[in-house]
N, C-alpha and C positions, 0 to 999 in steps of 0.2 A: 505348685501345679498351674498351667494357665486354663482357664478357664472359656477361653476360646477354640479349645481344639474342641470337634463334634462327636461327642460320645457313640457308642455304639449302633443303637437304633439307627441314628441320622447316618453313620456310614452305613450300614447295612442298608439302608433303601435309596444313596446315593447311587450306591456302587452293586444293586440286585441284579441288576441285567448283565453286569462287565461279564462274567465269570462262566464258560462253557468247558468243557474238555477239551483237549489239545484237537484241532481241526482244522481242514482247510479254509472256516470260513471268514469272512473281513470280521472287524469289531463290529460294526453295527449290523452283521447279521446275527451275529453270538447276541447281540441285543435284541433280537427278538422283531428286527426293523427291514422293512423291503426294500428296495431302489437306492438310489443314489441320496442318501441322507446325508447333508451337510451339520445340522443340527437339530435337535431335540429341546423343545423348554417344557418342561414340567410344572403345573401349578396344582395345587388341593385346595379345597375351599370349603367350608360348611356349605351344606343345604338347605333349598325349600322346594316344599311342591307347589308349585304354576299349574292349576287348571290339572294336577294328576300327573305331572311332568318333575320330576325333580330335575333345578337346577342350582345355579351357585348362586349365593347370599350377595358374592364379593368381598366375603371376608376368607383373604390368604392366609392358606395355613401353613402352606411350604413351596417353596421354590429353587428350582434344579434347572441349569442348561448345562447342555453335553454337545462338544464339536468332533465334527468327523474330517478326516482329509479327503480326498477322492478318492481312494483306492480304499475306502469304509476303513480306514484305523482311527481310531482313539487320541484325539488330541490334548484334551481339555475336558473342565468342567466346573462349573462357578456353583457353588450353594451360599447366599446372605454376598457376605465379604470375605468368603475362604475360595480358594481356588487350587484345584487338583493337577497335579502336569504330571504323563504315566514317563518313564524311564522304561526304552524298549535295546534289547541285546541281539542280535539277528532277527531283529522282526519278532522276539517275547518278549512279552511285558512282566520287565524283572523288580519295577521299584515305583513307587508313585508319593510323590509328592506333596504336602498341603501346606499351601500358604496363607497368611491372612494378608487382610487389607494393605499395611503398610510393608509388605513384600517379604517382612520375616519368616521364616520357615516353623512352620506350626507340630509337622509330625510328618513321618513315613511310615509307608508299607511296602513290607519284604514280601515278594514272592516266591512259594519252591514251589514244582513240579512236581510231587511225588509219583503219579503214573499218570494215565492221561485221562483218566477218571478223579486224581485225588489231586486239592490244589491248597499251600499251607500258604496261611496268610498272617503276617507279625506285625502289630502295629509302635509305635514308638514315638514318644514324644519329645524332641527336638532338645532335648536335656540327658535324651538315653533312658526313660525310663519305660517298660513296658506297658502298652495301654491294653492293648488286645491281641488275644491267640485264637483263630480259626481254621479249619479244617474242611474244606469243600469237597463232598461229592457227586458225583454226574452220572445219570443213567439216561442213553441215547442221547448222549449230548445235550443233554439239558442242566442245570444245577438242579439238583433233590434234596439235600441234605447240610447243613453243615453244625458242625461241634464246635462250642464258640466257649474265651472266656474273658470276660471285662475285666481290666484290673482299674477301672476309672476311678475307683471307690478305694484306691489303697489296699488294705488287709481284707478286706472281707469284697470279696473277688466274686463274680456272677459268672458264674456256670449255665449254657444255654443251649438250645437242641433246636432250629430250624427245618421243617417242612415244606417243603412244595410242590403244588399240585398245579399243571395244565390241561389247557385242553387242546384240540388236535394241531389248533392252529398258533400253539404253542406260546398263547398267552397263560398268566400265572392268574388259575380261579381261587386258589387258596393260600395262606402262608399261617403257618401253625409254628407258634413259639415256646417251646417249653422251659418252664427255667426249675428248678429245684422245688419250690412249694407255691407255683402257679401256673398258669397256660393262656396264652393267648392268641387270639382265632381269629382272622380275617379272611373273609370271602369276597369277591370281585367280579362286576358284572359289567359288560362289554357295553356300551351302549349307540358308540358311533366309530366307524372307521373312515377313511377316506381312499382315493381312488385307487392307491397303492393298496389297501389294505392292511393300512398300519391304524392301530387304536389312537382316535383321537377324544372320548370320551370316558372315564371308565367309574362305578361307584364301587364304594367301599363299604362292604356292611362287618357289624360286629356282633354278633349273636347272640350275646349275653346283652347288649344293651337294646336289642327289638329288631322288629322288622323294617326302620328304616334305616336307609343310610348314616354310617361317619360323616362320611363324606363324597365329593365329585373330585373327580383328577382330570385336569385337562390338558391336552399337548397340542402344541406349537411345531409341527415339524417341519422344516426348512429342506430343500432337494438342492443340488447343482443345478447350473442354470439349462442345461439339456432338458431337465424334468421340471423346471419349476414353472410348463404350462400348463402341467398336470395339477400340481396343488402344493400351493408354497408352504401354505401353513394349516392351519386347523380354522382360522374365519373363514376361509376361505369354501365354506363348503353351503350347500342350497339351504342352510338353515335361515341365512337370508335370504327370503323371495325375491328381494329384489336385488343379486347380485347378478356379476358379471355373467356375460354365455358364455366364459368356460368355464366356467363353475358352477350354474344354476341346474344345469343336470344330475348335480349331484343331489339322490337321495338316500338323508342316513337315518335312523334310528331316532332322533331327536326330533326332526323334522316330520316324520312318520307322528308321531307320538302326539306332537303341537294341534296338526291336523285332523288327528282324530279324537282328540278331546272339544276340539270347537265343533266339527259336525255334529257330536252326541251330548253336548252341552254336558259331556261327565268335570268332575262327580256329580252325582244325581242322587238328594236323599230321599227314599220311597216310603209311603205312608198305605196302609189301608186300613177300610172301613169295614166294623160290623155291626149289623142293624140292631138294634137292642131287642128286639123279641126275635133274634136266633140264636133260639134254645142250645142247637146243635154241635155251633162254631163256640158260643160261650162254654158249654160245656167243654170242648177240646181244651180251651185254653187255663180251665181250672185244671185240666187232669195234667196238665203241663206242667203246673206250678206259675202261671206266668198271673192268673186272679186268683186271688184267694176264694171270690164269690161270685157270683151272676148272677143277678133278682130280674127276672122277667113278671112285669105285671100286664098282661096282655088287654086290660080293659082301659089301662090310661100309659102308653109307651113313653111319655112325658114322664112319669113317676118312677121309671125301669134307671136300675143304676147297677153300677159294679165295685167290689173292695181288689184293690190292685196291690199286691203284695209289693211289700216296703223298698224291694230291689229296685223294682221295676215301672213304680213311677214313672222315671226320667221317659220311657218310651211311650207312655201314655195321655195324646194330645187333647182328652175330652171328649165331650159330647157335641156332637154337632148337626147342623139340619142343613141339605143343601139340594141342590139341583131343583127348587121352588116345592120345593114339597117339606110340610112340617111334621116325615116321618122320621125320626132321628135316628145318627149311627153314633157308636163308640171309635173315635182314631185313635190309629197306634203307629207308633216309628217301626219300621221290619229291617229296613235295613238301607245301605247307601252302596250306589253301582259306580266301579272307579274302573278305569284302564288299567287292565293289568299287565299282559308279556307283548312285545312286539315276536311274534316267533318266527317268521320270516318275511325278506323284501325281494322278492324281483323286480330289477330294471332292466328295460328294453330302452338307450339311449337312443337307440335311430328312431323309435317312436314317439320317443319323449313321453312315457308313461311308467307307473309303478305301481306294482300288486303287493299289499301291504296285508298278511295273516297274522289277526291279534286275537286275544284274547278282551272280555269283560270279567270282573270278577264279583263278587259277594263281600259288602267288607260291613265291618262294626253291626254286623247279625243281629237283632236282640231275640228274644226269647217269643216273642211276638212273632219275627220275620220266621225263626226256624219251624212255630207250632204251625204257623198258616199257610207258607209256602206255598205263597203265592204275589203275582206279580200283578197290577194293574196298570193299563194303558192308559194313554190320557184321554181315551175315548170312553173309559169305562167296563172293558172288555178283562176278563182274569184269565192269568193262565196259572199252571201248575208247571212249578219250576222245583228245580234241584239244587239248594244251597249251595251244597258239598262239590258241584259241578260247575268249573267257570264256562261263563259264554264263549264260542266260538264265532269268528266272522270275517270275514275279508272285505277289503276296499278297493276299489281300483281312483290311481289320481291319475292328471293327466297334466303337464307342463305348459302355462301357457305366457305369455310376458309379463303378465302380473304376479303369477308363482303358479304352485301347486294348486290348483284344483279337484275336489271329489267330484267321480263322473256315480250318478246314479242311474240304472239302467232301466229299471220297474219300483215300482212304491205300492204298496197300498194302500185303499184307501181311508184316513182318516187314522193312520196310524202313523205316528212319529218316526224318524230312521231306527232310534233306540227302542221304540215299541216291536218295530219288524222285526229286526235281529235279534228280541229273547223271544218274538211267536216264532220264528224259523227255526229257536232253537229247545222250545219247547214242543212240539210239533212229533 
């Protein structure tokens, strides 16, 4: 059997948006697209964090392109050296053929419409062997579940069930694949959209692998000429501050993230000092298990010392003397501050302004940070904080000829912008 035939998982991802129940929607609308879309190129990449913002490493993991005619009908799709061509009968998709780079037929998928909420797909190798069988189910015109069997491995066929969950805009937020002996869960977060409200950047999370995204998907969407002046593809957005005037009034999540991170100098590693003679605070640290013992000798503070528990030594930064005083303190690493979520963006294109609501989160919180529950500003003022509660804030931006700039209406003397936000939340 040819090894050039794409396996079931590749097949699933290529066609994941194609199938919805029978309706008057065009194929592009069934794929969740808005506007007169000519083509969509989707590429996925491994990710890296740049000043708290997840971006592509440039290492491409997957690439596919799908094409539509002016009536919104799906006409072809490419993945690597494979090309997929649909066949219609009375405007109903009945067959799809997969061709290799040399033009040879690799596989054929046949569609049978059991009911308005059920479609059967059977995929055959060019030699007639059955490769895959699926039945797709729909709720509210959206593909909600798939029951399938993959025959690519001969007698050892693989049965699976796929469940899909959507947000109110019709974007998939969760995909769960259940096999006989394991489950795979994928969560999706959409971080940027174009002017037509089509997503152009999406993060994929695999919960069992941790909180960092497994990949970032980037879509380049081309519209037919009547709409090209709106947004021809995903590169023409305001993520580039020097973009042309037809596009630089667009303000997306990625742009907001970069501006906020730069304005607040995030991420920030935070520390706290505890005076060597502060018996009350040292006692709290001992009761909380952060230190084993805190010794105080009021006759000579320089002889004081603490014994830190083995697991917490990495957070103890030593004894210091600061501020021109010979009165020493212990220095502890408490937590990191980093950008959390962009909770909302309101854009006024006429005034060329944008209002962004966002959160700042406490991350990598040490036992010292949890017990002390304090943040000290750059000017030395201490605020009581709630480690478990994200910090909320709003920024206003205005578009100048040099790009988007933060508008600051008032400031507190001696406080950095980040200090001021934490102070406002602590009150």
